[in-house]
Wavefront OBJ file of the C-alpha trace (Angstrom):
o trace
v 3.004 -11.298 -20.771
v 2.563 -7.698 -19.651
v 0.139 -7.130 -22.545
v -2.250 -9.510 -20.771
v -3.093 -6.608 -18.473
v -5.529 -4.465 -20.469
v -5.271 -1.530 -18.073
v -1.523 -1.107 -18.488
v -0.824 2.612 -19.064
v 0.661 3.603 -22.410
v 4.369 4.496 -22.600
v 4.960 8.014 -21.353
v 1.596 8.311 -19.585
v 3.019 7.693 -16.119
v 4.838 10.767 -14.748
v 8.294 10.613 -13.212
v 7.231 12.768 -10.230
v 6.860 11.448 -6.682
v 3.356 10.358 -5.810
v 0.954 7.709 -4.539
v -0.757 5.027 -6.636
v -3.834 2.832 -6.142
v -4.788 -0.453 -7.791
v -8.564 -1.042 -8.028
v -10.635 -4.073 -8.955
v -13.620 -4.133 -11.327
v -15.966 -3.093 -8.508
v -13.852 -0.027 -7.710
v -12.460 -1.418 -4.451
v -8.929 -0.253 -3.668
v -6.695 -3.343 -3.600
v -3.308 -1.801 -2.887
v -1.854 1.603 -2.046
v 1.800 2.443 -2.524
v 4.103 5.442 -2.837
v 7.083 6.114 -5.059
v 9.805 8.685 -5.581
v 9.302 8.092 -9.291
v 5.857 6.809 -10.239
v 6.985 5.659 -13.682
v 9.887 3.636 -12.355
v 7.862 1.993 -9.581
v 4.751 1.153 -11.617
v 6.834 -0.308 -14.448
v 7.814 -3.070 -12.004
v 4.170 -4.150 -11.732
v 3.745 -4.319 -15.510
v 6.753 -6.539 -16.135
v 6.069 -9.924 -17.803
v 3.732 -11.833 -15.509
v 5.958 -14.883 -15.227
v 8.721 -12.723 -13.722
v 6.523 -11.372 -10.909
v 6.271 -12.889 -7.461
v 3.172 -15.070 -7.220
v 1.354 -12.771 -4.785
v 2.246 -9.627 -6.772
v 0.999 -11.403 -9.885
v -2.238 -12.229 -8.069
v -2.735 -8.574 -7.155
v -2.133 -7.126 -10.640
v -4.326 -9.754 -12.304
v -7.115 -9.154 -9.789
v -6.948 -5.400 -10.428
v -8.677 -3.801 -13.395
v -7.232 -0.292 -13.171
v -4.436 1.756 -11.657
v -4.488 5.448 -10.808
v -1.973 7.833 -9.287
v -1.723 11.227 -7.627
v 1.350 13.422 -8.077
v 2.601 15.326 -5.009
v 5.242 17.992 -4.422
v 7.658 16.007 -2.265
v 8.469 12.548 -0.958
v 7.235 13.554 2.506
v 3.854 14.496 1.004
v 3.630 11.100 -0.695
v 4.335 9.393 2.616
v 1.549 11.320 4.345
v -0.938 10.679 1.517
v -0.102 6.960 1.449
v -0.772 6.706 5.177
v -4.109 8.542 4.839
v -5.287 6.301 2.001
v -4.278 3.084 3.749
v -6.253 4.190 6.805
v -9.238 5.198 4.647
v -9.480 2.243 2.253
v -7.900 -0.612 4.285
v -6.570 -2.258 1.087
v -6.525 -6.088 1.265
v -3.079 -6.401 -0.367
v -1.312 -4.028 2.010
v 0.067 -5.646 5.145
v -2.683 -6.820 7.508
v -2.190 -6.383 11.244
v -3.457 -9.289 13.329
v -3.578 -9.878 17.088
v -2.932 -6.172 17.601
v -4.950 -5.975 20.780
v -5.299 -2.764 22.762
v -2.703 -2.660 25.527
v -3.165 -1.139 28.986
v -1.420 2.126 29.803
v -0.821 4.110 32.953
v -2.134 7.634 32.401
v -1.987 10.817 34.487
v -4.845 13.175 33.591
v -2.919 16.456 33.555
v -5.895 18.388 32.136
v -7.828 17.876 35.409
v -7.747 20.355 38.275
v -6.271 17.593 40.428
v -4.649 15.066 38.068
v -5.243 11.418 38.893
v -3.457 8.215 37.881
v -5.556 5.601 36.080
v -5.300 2.390 34.096
v -6.705 2.818 30.594
v -6.696 1.333 27.114
v -7.730 4.639 25.550
v -4.624 6.304 24.086
v -6.408 9.595 23.289
v -7.369 11.135 26.621
v -6.983 14.895 26.234
v -3.936 16.257 28.012
v -2.968 12.918 29.573
v 0.600 11.771 30.161
v 1.027 8.085 29.265
v 3.421 5.378 30.416
v 3.505 1.957 28.810
v 2.016 0.032 27.145
v 2.185 -2.785 29.669
v 1.774 -6.456 28.688
v -0.820 -7.160 31.404
v -3.322 -5.059 33.355
v -2.151 -6.390 36.696
v 1.361 -5.035 36.069
v -0.063 -1.503 35.726
v -2.079 -1.820 38.938
v 0.948 -3.221 40.754
v 3.126 -0.313 39.595
v 0.488 2.237 40.672
v 0.161 0.562 44.078
v 3.907 0.922 44.615
v 4.095 4.471 43.277
v 1.322 5.977 45.421
v 3.173 4.783 48.507
v 5.929 7.218 47.535
v 3.916 9.856 45.659
v 0.357 9.658 47.051
v -1.457 11.404 44.210
v -5.151 11.210 43.460
v -6.679 7.850 42.421
v -10.413 8.403 43.052
v -13.016 8.910 40.324
v -14.106 12.328 39.080
v -17.502 11.891 40.765
v -15.899 11.042 44.116
v -13.515 14.010 43.785
v -16.345 16.442 43.008
v -18.480 15.139 45.879
v -15.599 15.377 48.369
v -14.630 18.912 47.355
v -18.249 20.102 47.643
v -18.966 18.421 50.987
v -15.589 18.941 52.628
v -15.477 15.268 53.577
v -12.607 13.076 52.296
v -13.339 10.688 49.448
v -13.557 7.019 50.410
v -10.165 6.043 48.859
v -8.668 8.958 50.814
v -10.159 7.646 54.049
v -8.447 4.272 53.601
v -5.141 5.768 52.456
v -5.551 4.966 48.749
v -5.905 8.541 47.485
v -3.660 11.499 48.268
v -5.384 14.184 46.247
v -6.932 17.399 47.545
v -10.109 15.372 48.031
v -8.352 13.567 50.895
v -8.233 16.947 52.716
v -4.518 16.432 53.443
v -2.915 18.606 50.730
v -3.786 21.676 48.701
v -4.270 21.677 44.942
v -0.848 23.321 44.495
v 0.916 20.817 46.762
v -0.781 17.972 44.950
v 0.293 19.340 41.553
v 3.928 19.382 42.741
v 3.576 15.756 43.844
v 2.161 14.860 40.394
v 5.190 16.491 38.777
v 7.484 14.342 40.958
v 5.459 11.238 40.062
v 5.924 11.941 36.346
v 9.605 12.818 36.738
v 10.307 9.521 38.475
v 8.322 7.440 35.959
v 9.950 9.243 33.042
v 13.485 8.447 34.062
v 13.693 6.894 37.513
v 15.162 10.147 38.754
v 17.930 9.253 41.203
v 17.400 12.459 43.190
v 14.322 10.916 44.813
v 16.180 7.849 46.058
v 19.059 9.993 47.289
v 16.683 12.311 49.111
v 14.753 9.465 50.767
v 17.981 7.708 51.737
v 19.274 10.867 53.405
v 15.939 11.371 55.218
v 15.928 7.761 56.418
v 19.480 8.040 57.755
v 18.717 11.349 59.482
v 15.548 9.933 61.083
v 17.522 6.919 62.333
v 20.204 9.226 63.746
v 17.461 11.188 65.536
v 16.075 7.860 66.817
v 12.772 8.572 65.043
v 12.488 4.968 63.994
v 8.870 5.173 62.821
v 9.751 7.890 60.308
v 12.863 5.954 59.267
v 10.677 2.894 58.636
v 8.326 4.941 56.462
v 11.251 6.213 54.387
v 12.583 2.655 54.153
v 9.221 1.407 52.843
v 9.114 4.186 50.265
v 12.598 3.258 49.064
v 11.490 -0.376 48.813
v 8.514 0.710 46.666
v 10.821 2.701 44.391
v 13.135 -0.282 44.027
v 10.139 -2.501 43.206
v 9.104 -0.151 40.370
v 12.639 0.158 39.004
v 13.223 -3.594 39.138
v 10.308 -4.122 36.735
v 12.084 -2.045 34.083
v 15.752 -2.929 33.941
v 18.264 -0.276 32.884
v 19.335 -1.296 29.365
v 20.707 1.989 27.957
v 22.234 5.175 29.391
v 19.866 6.967 31.770
v 19.276 9.849 29.324
v 18.348 7.597 26.384
v 14.838 7.601 24.893
v 14.321 5.148 22.038
v 11.877 2.781 20.391
v 13.329 -0.550 19.231
v 11.541 -2.685 16.638
v 12.521 -6.348 16.339
v 11.002 -8.141 13.327
v 10.828 -11.838 12.434
v 9.148 -12.804 9.182
v 8.518 -15.483 6.611
v 6.757 -15.362 3.254
v 3.270 -15.091 4.733
v 3.542 -13.391 8.109
v 5.707 -11.265 10.369
v 5.861 -10.643 14.097
v 6.990 -7.318 15.576
v 8.305 -6.681 19.079
v 8.247 -2.979 19.965
v 10.407 -2.098 22.995
v 9.623 1.353 24.420
v 12.691 2.673 26.253
v 12.472 5.866 28.297
v 15.209 7.092 30.593
v 17.273 4.068 29.576
v 14.677 1.609 30.902
v 12.191 -0.595 29.073
v 8.910 1.084 29.979
v 6.627 -0.844 27.659
v 6.472 -3.723 25.203
v 4.021 -4.117 22.334
v 3.621 -7.244 20.203
v 2.007 -7.249 16.754
v 1.492 -10.001 14.186
v 1.251 -9.035 10.521
v -0.063 -11.041 7.582
v 1.565 -10.153 4.272
v -0.391 -10.315 1.036
v 2.360 -9.136 -1.300
v 6.016 -10.091 -1.335
v 7.618 -7.095 0.384
v 11.133 -6.685 1.702
v 12.047 -6.156 5.329
v 12.775 -2.486 4.594
v 9.331 -1.983 3.022
v 7.741 -3.658 6.036
v 9.609 -1.224 8.319
v 8.303 1.675 6.219
v 4.653 0.676 6.666
v 5.177 -0.244 10.317
v 6.639 3.177 11.194
v 3.721 4.923 9.486
v 1.172 2.849 11.361
v 2.776 3.111 14.818
v 3.377 6.862 14.738
v 0.597 7.960 12.383
v -1.852 8.646 15.205
v 0.495 8.612 18.187
v 0.642 11.542 20.567
v 3.613 13.767 19.708
v 5.212 13.140 23.127
v 5.078 9.375 22.441
v 7.579 9.741 19.591
v 11.147 9.310 20.921
v 14.276 11.004 19.689
v 15.622 7.717 18.320
v 13.885 4.853 16.464
v 15.910 1.679 15.925
v 14.881 -0.715 13.150
v 16.447 -3.845 11.587
v 16.600 -2.294 8.085
v 16.324 1.221 6.689
v 13.644 1.803 4.022
v 14.503 3.720 0.875
v 12.647 6.778 2.139
v 14.318 6.813 5.565
v 15.140 10.514 5.250
v 11.503 11.360 4.420
v 10.312 9.266 7.364
v 12.648 11.187 9.667
v 11.256 14.499 8.379
v 7.699 13.238 8.834
v 8.426 12.118 12.405
v 10.125 15.428 13.109
v 7.034 17.326 11.952
v 4.843 15.254 14.228
v 7.151 15.418 17.273
v 8.299 19.009 16.877
v 11.880 17.891 17.478
v 14.482 15.943 15.526
v 14.098 12.162 15.286
v 16.762 9.665 14.242
v 15.785 6.538 12.289
v 18.728 4.175 12.268
v 19.922 0.570 12.320
v 21.615 -0.581 15.518
v 24.929 -2.128 14.461
v 27.069 -2.348 17.595
v 27.150 -1.882 21.344
v 24.164 -1.784 23.686
v 21.782 -0.755 20.928
v 22.658 -3.843 18.901
v 22.185 -6.037 21.974
v 18.691 -4.615 22.550
v 17.833 -5.134 18.871
v 19.012 -8.737 19.106
v 16.778 -9.301 22.139
v 13.773 -7.707 20.404
v 14.334 -9.819 17.288
v 14.611 -12.987 19.361
v 11.308 -12.140 21.057
v 9.739 -11.488 17.655
v 10.901 -14.901 16.390
v 9.354 -16.604 19.383
v 6.133 -14.602 18.966
v 5.848 -15.626 15.299
v 6.398 -19.275 16.135
v 3.902 -19.064 18.995
v 1.285 -17.362 16.803
v 1.475 -20.116 14.195
v 1.597 -22.989 16.663
v -1.355 -21.635 18.667
v -3.513 -21.305 15.597
v -2.691 -24.786 14.348
v -2.900 -26.363 17.807
v -6.236 -24.789 18.681
v -8.725 -27.658 18.632
v -11.713 -25.381 17.984
v -9.964 -23.725 15.019
v -8.928 -27.076 13.571
v -12.440 -28.483 13.938
v -13.938 -25.414 12.300
v -11.414 -25.648 9.457
v -12.258 -29.291 8.726
v -15.995 -28.628 8.927
v -15.784 -25.574 6.661
v -13.653 -27.531 4.188
v -16.195 -30.355 4.183
v -19.014 -27.932 3.396
v -17.058 -25.971 0.770
v -16.033 -29.107 -1.143
v -19.332 -30.927 -0.687
v -17.828 -33.910 1.165
v -19.929 -36.420 3.088
v -17.603 -36.317 6.101
v -14.859 -34.058 7.371
v -11.469 -34.981 5.807
v -9.581 -36.249 8.840
v -6.592 -37.344 6.728
v -5.411 -34.990 3.989
v -2.431 -35.473 1.662
v -0.980 -32.569 -0.304
v 1.408 -32.835 -3.287
v 3.786 -30.321 -4.837
v 6.187 -30.511 -7.800
v 9.535 -28.715 -7.685
v 12.293 -28.384 -10.294
v 15.213 -26.238 -11.407
v 14.450 -24.919 -14.894
v 12.938 -28.267 -15.818
v 15.737 -30.377 -14.302
v 16.087 -32.189 -10.974
v 12.325 -32.709 -10.824
v 11.101 -33.859 -7.420
v 7.738 -34.100 -5.669
v 6.627 -33.984 -2.070
v 3.746 -35.526 -0.158
v 2.790 -34.103 3.226
v 0.165 -35.553 5.511
v -2.174 -33.816 7.960
v -4.372 -35.805 10.290
v -7.076 -34.047 12.290
v -5.666 -30.730 11.095
v -2.124 -31.420 12.387
v 0.996 -32.402 10.410
v 2.199 -36.004 10.587
v 5.830 -35.500 9.626
v 6.682 -39.157 10.167
v 4.470 -39.910 7.163
v 5.860 -37.314 4.757
v 7.272 -38.751 1.526
v 9.436 -37.409 -1.312
v 9.624 -38.634 -4.903
v 12.305 -38.386 -7.573
v 10.992 -38.090 -11.123
v 13.481 -39.324 -13.708
v 11.685 -38.342 -16.907
v 8.748 -35.995 -17.408
v 7.302 -33.612 -19.961
v 5.797 -30.980 -17.644
v 4.280 -30.406 -14.179
v 1.020 -32.141 -15.052
v 2.832 -35.252 -16.232
v 4.937 -35.174 -13.056
v 1.792 -34.910 -10.931
v 0.208 -37.855 -12.767
v 3.332 -39.995 -12.261
v 3.594 -39.241 -8.553
v -0.055 -39.881 -7.769
v -0.069 -43.036 -9.867
v 2.860 -44.360 -7.830
v 1.197 -43.349 -4.576
v -2.166 -44.898 -5.481
v -0.532 -48.081 -6.768
v 1.151 -48.483 -3.416
v -2.157 -47.776 -1.703
v -3.912 -50.496 -3.717
v -1.103 -53.048 -3.418
v -0.874 -52.716 0.350
v -4.541 -52.139 1.083
v -4.865 -55.366 3.039
v -1.344 -55.494 4.434
v -0.992 -55.169 8.201
v 1.985 -55.252 10.515
v 2.622 -57.701 13.371
v 0.451 -55.655 15.733
v -2.474 -55.857 13.344
v -2.228 -52.226 12.201
v -2.435 -51.221 8.561
v 0.789 -49.849 7.087
v 0.933 -46.102 7.546
v 1.825 -45.309 3.926
v -1.098 -47.415 2.757
v -3.649 -45.608 4.907
v -6.113 -43.995 2.446
v -6.712 -40.223 2.673
v -10.163 -38.708 2.516
v -8.836 -35.736 0.510
v -5.985 -35.151 -1.927
v -4.795 -31.567 -2.496
v -2.469 -30.651 -5.352
v -0.572 -27.401 -5.691
v -1.967 -25.871 -8.854
v -5.067 -25.011 -10.812
v -7.182 -26.799 -13.405
v -4.355 -28.555 -15.322
v -2.843 -30.106 -12.186
v -6.275 -31.089 -10.865
v -7.130 -32.733 -14.216
v -3.884 -34.738 -14.113
v -4.588 -35.863 -10.547
v -8.160 -36.796 -11.467
v -6.835 -38.917 -14.326
v -4.505 -40.743 -11.915
v -7.407 -41.432 -9.533
v -9.569 -42.703 -12.385
v -6.821 -44.988 -13.734
v -6.294 -46.383 -10.219
v -10.022 -47.003 -9.830
v -10.281 -44.850 -6.694
v -13.659 -43.179 -6.390
v -13.578 -42.885 -2.600
v -10.954 -40.127 -2.423
v -11.901 -36.460 -2.882
v -9.637 -34.132 -4.857
v -9.009 -30.403 -5.121
v -6.230 -28.016 -6.070
v -5.191 -24.626 -4.705
v -4.098 -22.050 -7.266
v -1.653 -19.479 -5.948
v -2.879 -16.687 -8.225
v -6.041 -16.032 -6.252
v -5.801 -18.685 -3.529
v -8.794 -20.318 -5.217
v -9.851 -23.940 -4.784
v -10.402 -25.960 -7.977
v -12.465 -29.131 -8.146
v -12.340 -31.705 -10.985
v -14.455 -30.811 -14.044
v -15.645 -27.504 -12.528
v -15.469 -24.400 -14.702
v -15.412 -22.056 -11.721
v -13.318 -22.241 -8.558
v -14.477 -22.362 -4.960
v -13.575 -19.077 -3.258
v -13.033 -19.419 0.476
v -13.222 -16.272 2.644
v -9.777 -14.779 3.272
v -10.294 -15.055 7.029
v -11.629 -18.618 7.039
v -9.881 -21.346 9.001
v -10.417 -23.711 6.058
v -8.354 -21.505 3.746
v -5.650 -21.184 6.401
v -5.478 -24.995 6.673
v -5.253 -25.480 2.895
v -2.592 -22.767 2.613
v -0.607 -24.375 5.404
v -0.774 -27.749 3.644
v 0.335 -26.173 0.364
v 3.177 -24.211 1.983
v 4.353 -27.257 3.930
v 4.369 -29.354 0.747
v 6.318 -26.636 -1.044
v 8.827 -26.361 1.797
v 9.326 -30.119 1.946
v 9.812 -30.355 -1.848
v 12.380 -27.547 -1.877
v 14.254 -29.114 1.057
v 14.407 -32.474 -0.717
v 15.563 -30.860 -3.949
v 18.363 -28.957 -2.208
v 19.573 -32.098 -0.458
v 19.553 -33.986 -3.721
v 21.375 -31.198 -5.531
v 23.999 -30.998 -2.800
v 24.441 -34.773 -2.972
v 24.819 -34.631 -6.780
v 27.421 -31.860 -6.526
v 29.381 -33.805 -3.925
v 29.194 -36.917 -6.096
v 30.671 -35.075 -9.104
v 33.632 -33.831 -7.065
v 34.082 -37.129 -5.242
v 34.848 -38.804 -8.590
v 38.019 -36.719 -8.898
v 41.093 -38.651 -7.656
v 42.692 -37.030 -4.640
v 39.578 -35.195 -3.433
v 38.150 -36.258 -0.109
v 35.292 -34.851 1.935
v 37.429 -32.157 3.615
v 38.913 -30.844 0.353
v 35.502 -30.865 -1.347
v 34.070 -28.703 1.436
v 37.062 -26.362 1.228
v 36.694 -25.980 -2.572
v 32.957 -25.311 -2.381
v 33.461 -22.824 0.446
v 36.094 -20.996 -1.588
v 34.356 -20.910 -4.992
v 30.732 -21.082 -3.865
v 29.598 -23.505 -6.582
v 30.770 -26.197 -8.987
v 30.108 -23.822 -11.900
v 32.537 -21.267 -10.491
v 35.072 -24.041 -9.913
v 34.679 -25.213 -13.535
v 35.439 -21.682 -14.776
v 38.468 -21.257 -12.500
v 42.012 -21.481 -13.843
v 44.600 -23.892 -12.483
v 46.374 -20.969 -10.811
v 43.147 -19.915 -9.051
v 42.520 -23.453 -7.841
v 46.037 -23.728 -6.390
v 45.272 -20.730 -4.159
v 42.888 -22.914 -2.152
v 44.440 -24.282 1.026
v 45.510 -27.921 0.635
v 45.349 -27.955 -3.177
v 48.695 -28.347 -4.939
v 49.529 -27.680 -8.591
v 49.206 -31.330 -9.642
v 45.822 -31.788 -7.962
v 44.622 -28.453 -9.350
v 45.425 -29.645 -12.891
v 43.567 -32.895 -12.226
v 40.489 -30.989 -10.979
v 40.533 -28.605 -13.940
v 40.934 -31.439 -16.444
v 38.155 -33.507 -14.871
v 35.644 -30.627 -14.841
v 36.293 -29.475 -18.413
v 33.199 -29.773 -20.623
v 33.360 -32.785 -22.884
l 1 2 3 4 5 6 7 8 9 10 11 12 13 14 15 16 17 18 19 20 21 22 23 24 25 26 27 28 29 30 31 32 33 34 35 36 37 38 39 40 41 42 43 44 45 46 47 48 49 50 51 52 53 54 55 56 57 58 59 60 61 62 63 64 65 66 67 68 69 70 71 72 73 74 75 76 77 78 79 80 81 82 83 84 85 86 87 88 89 90 91 92 93 94 95 96 97 98 99 100 101 102 103 104 105 106 107 108 109 110 111 112 113 114 115 116 117 118 119 120 121 122 123 124 125 126 127 128 129 130 131 132 133 134 135 136 137 138 139 140 141 142 143 144 145 146 147 148 149 150 151 152 153 154 155 156 157 158 159 160 161 162 163 164 165 166 167 168 169 170 171 172 173 174 175 176 177 178 179 180 181 182 183 184 185 186 187 188 189 190 191 192 193 194 195 196 197 198 199 200 201 202 203 204 205 206 207 208 209 210 211 212 213 214 215 216 217 218 219 220 221 222 223 224 225 226 227 228 229 230 231 232 233 234 235 236 237 238 239 240 241 242 243 244 245 246 247 248 249 250 251 252 253 254 255 256 257 258 259 260 261 262 263 264 265 266 267 268 269 270 271 272 273 274 275 276 277 278 279 280 281 282 283 284 285 286 287 288 289 290 291 292 293 294 295 296 297 298 299 300 301 302 303 304 305 306 307 308 309 310 311 312 313 314 315 316 317 318 319 320 321 322 323 324 325 326 327 328 329 330 331 332 333 334 335 336 337 338 339 340 341 342 343 344 345 346 347 348 349 350 351 352 353 354 355 356 357 358 359 360 361 362 363 364 365 366 367 368 369 370 371 372 373 374 375 376 377 378 379 380 381 382 383 384 385 386 387 388 389 390 391 392 393 394 395 396 397 398 399 400 401 402 403 404 405 406 407 408 409 410 411 412 413 414 415 416 417 418 419 420 421 422 423 424 425 426 427 428 429 430 431 432 433 434 435 436 437 438 439 440 441 442 443 444 445 446 447 448 449 450 451 452 453 454 455 456 457 458 459 460 461 462 463 464 465 466 467 468 469 470 471 472 473 474 475 476 477 478 479 480 481 482 483 484 485 486 487 488 489 490 491 492 493 494 495 496 497 498 499 500 501 502 503 504 505 506 507 508 509 510 511 512 513 514 515 516 517 518 519 520 521 522 523 524 525 526 527 528 529 530 531 532 533 534 535 536 537 538 539 540 541 542 543 544 545 546 547 548 549 550 551 552 553 554 555 556 557 558 559 560 561 562 563 564 565 566 567 568 569 570 571 572 573 574 575 576 577 578 579 580 581 582 583 584 585 586 587 588 589 590 591 592 593 594 595 596 597 598 599 600 601 602 603 604 605 606 607 608 609 610 611 612 613 614 615 616 617 618 619 620
């Protein structure tokens, strides 16, 4: 219960003001930082009865030993303070950003006497104008190569520029036609600055005036039979087209927006950030996030917006930010972004038209990125080998567990009890060897675990010497090196009892407890704590989550089959009418509570059949 948390504040101690709160562990480390419009209302959610909390929230509050808060004047102030504290303390239970590599940008160093265009990963060059980020370095170089054919601005280093200006001799890039700055001795500083302005104007919006001007010049040169000049204008137009073709026009030409597509599951999320300037996609950024607490999509958007724009240059913040869901403090986020940008910013959900199409594309890319992130990590041979080796060392096994079986129990309020068995070999799932179990009678989860493992081990012993026609041992009878059960000491004790009764001393056993992601061994008073970043823990978590998913899937199929069976016993109901009834009422319970008149409103159900259905479903 909530009283199990000794640090729970007394009634009335928590203020109702807006503010920011921090959970700390016994060592004083900040575990989680959050903000609230009403501190009392928000914190009361954490001190609800423990069994009602999500497993990862429960793990956080039971790991913590204290909670503290700071009252602020406004919701915007709480947002700013939350961001500062997250940056300062890096709390382990706030969302963790993974694979967030530094992306290459194109930058024009406007603070220099003669600005130059460079490729950089440093987003904080003083006075620089940035374009991007770009997914690959070569795409930035390719764009610059095309652009300097049309706007030949400076590309040489500061040292080369200084040397050329002092000696009066062109810099080396200028001698080979790769630099058009004043150091090339072809233009003045003022003329070069005007060319830089044109470069930026074109990159900012693909200004059509440049293409119109070049087209007119090419046509005039051709009319004057100056074919060499016409060819030069033609090549410049081709370079412009090459740059524009790399960033397709997706919105009106005056539209500046950032679009965030998010795909998530219980443990991770992938974000695709489309940067649209002048109606064209000018940059794409991909981020993978690991979630420690169970947070909603809107809360994830809240923290994502703070992180992306918290240290961004003011000119990098667009006038419109499109997200899949609005957080509760959307208005405060807009005010915060407005303060940083110096102009109004809209935070909105794209619901229709071109905006919705772009959001759909970003979300699709995020889904693929999440799937790719998980498959790459599990398919990486080095990571799998390290995981098995680390697991061997952590559990004190003689050899690495090449075959692992994981078991999970699932039920609905004590009914429809089922169990799942998933198999990993060499760190990869063997779905053809997954098994599910129905448990007719049981007293609790530990009894269910004992029953399932006893049945599994009995089959293993009975078929130990059985081989198929090809001389291979039956797959289900193949003995694992390690059994993992979903649970802590009680579940591990039940599994150990099943192993002992079956006479199996050659199979290792452990359990993973969701509260702290701790590994329990039989007869040990203290758990094995694997590092949060270890590949071994990732493998065990994946086994546990896969077993849980498989158990839930089996239970839902069984429940659906049971519901269909109940309705199929009613005379006059076939498969089509059963589907129609369930679609209309949503559940058998709702159908049981419906009147005859309500049932007759369903297409294809007459008064006589409605009375039969109602009579059949009445409680007896």
